C-alpha positions as CSV (number, residue, x, y, z in Angstrom):
1,M,0.2,-0.1,-0.1
2,G,3.0,2.2,0.8
3,Q,4.2,2.0,-3.0
4,I,0.8,2.8,-4.2
5,S,0.3,5.9,-2.1
6,G,3.9,7.0,-2.6
7,H,4.5,7.3,1.2
8,N,6.5,4.9,3.4
9,F,5.0,3.3,6.8
10,N,5.8,5.6,9.8
11,F,5.9,3.9,13.0
12,N,4.7,6.5,15.3
13,L,2.3,7.4,18.0
14,H,-0.8,7.1,16.2
15,V,0.3,3.4,15.0
16,I,0.9,2.5,18.6
17,T,-2.2,3.9,20.4
18,G,-4.4,2.6,17.3
19,S,-3.1,-1.1,17.9
20,I,-3.7,-0.9,21.3
21,A,-7.1,0.4,20.7
22,L,-7.8,-2.2,18.0
23,L,-6.6,-5.1,20.4
24,L,-8.9,-3.6,23.3
25,M,-11.8,-3.3,20.9
26,A,-11.4,-7.1,20.0
27,F,-11.4,-8.1,23.6
28,H,-14.1,-5.9,24.0
29,A,-16.2,-7.7,21.3
30,V,-15.3,-10.8,22.6
31,W,-16.3,-10.0,26.2
32,A,-19.6,-8.7,25.0
33,T,-20.4,-11.7,23.3
34,V,-19.6,-14.0,26.3
35,I,-21.5,-11.7,28.7
36,L,-24.8,-11.7,26.5
37,I,-24.6,-15.6,26.3
38,K,-24.2,-15.9,29.8
39,K,-26.8,-13.4,30.6
40,N,-25.1,-12.5,34.0
41,D,-26.2,-9.0,35.4
42,R,-23.4,-8.4,37.7
43,A,-21.0,-8.8,34.7
44,K,-23.0,-6.4,32.6
45,K,-22.5,-3.8,35.0
46,T,-18.8,-4.2,35.3
47,F,-18.6,-4.5,31.4
48,H,-20.2,-0.9,31.2
49,K,-17.6,0.4,33.2
50,F,-15.0,-1.5,31.1
51,S,-16.8,-0.4,27.9
52,I,-16.4,3.4,28.9
53,I,-12.6,2.9,29.8
54,V,-12.1,1.2,26.1
55,W,-14.0,3.8,24.4
56,S,-12.1,6.6,26.1
57,I,-8.7,4.8,25.1
58,W,-9.8,4.4,21.5
59,L,-10.4,8.1,21.4
60,I,-6.7,8.8,21.7
61,P,-5.8,7.5,18.3
62,Y,-8.8,8.8,16.6
63,I,-7.8,12.5,18.1
64,I,-4.0,12.0,16.9
65,G,-5.3,10.9,13.3
66,I,-7.4,13.9,13.1
67,Y,-4.4,16.1,14.1
68,I,-2.2,14.3,11.7
69,G,-4.7,14.7,8.9
70,M,-5.1,18.5,9.5
71,K,-1.3,19.0,9.8
72,G,-0.7,17.8,6.3
C-alpha cells in the first residue's frame, strides 16, 4: 500500500495507540458476546465500566489521526 500511495510506513504514536485500541476493541467484542450468552447481570455492570474505559482509550488514536490529517 505504501508503494501505491507513495508514502512509507511510519511507526509513530498514532500506530502504537491505534494498535492498542484495536486489540482492546477485539477483547471488548469477545467479552460482550460472552456476557450476552451467559446473561449475567453483575458482569453487565462491570462490562459497562470497562466499555467506557475502552471507548475513551479508542479516542486517543482517533484524535491523533485528526491532528495528523489536519497537519498535512
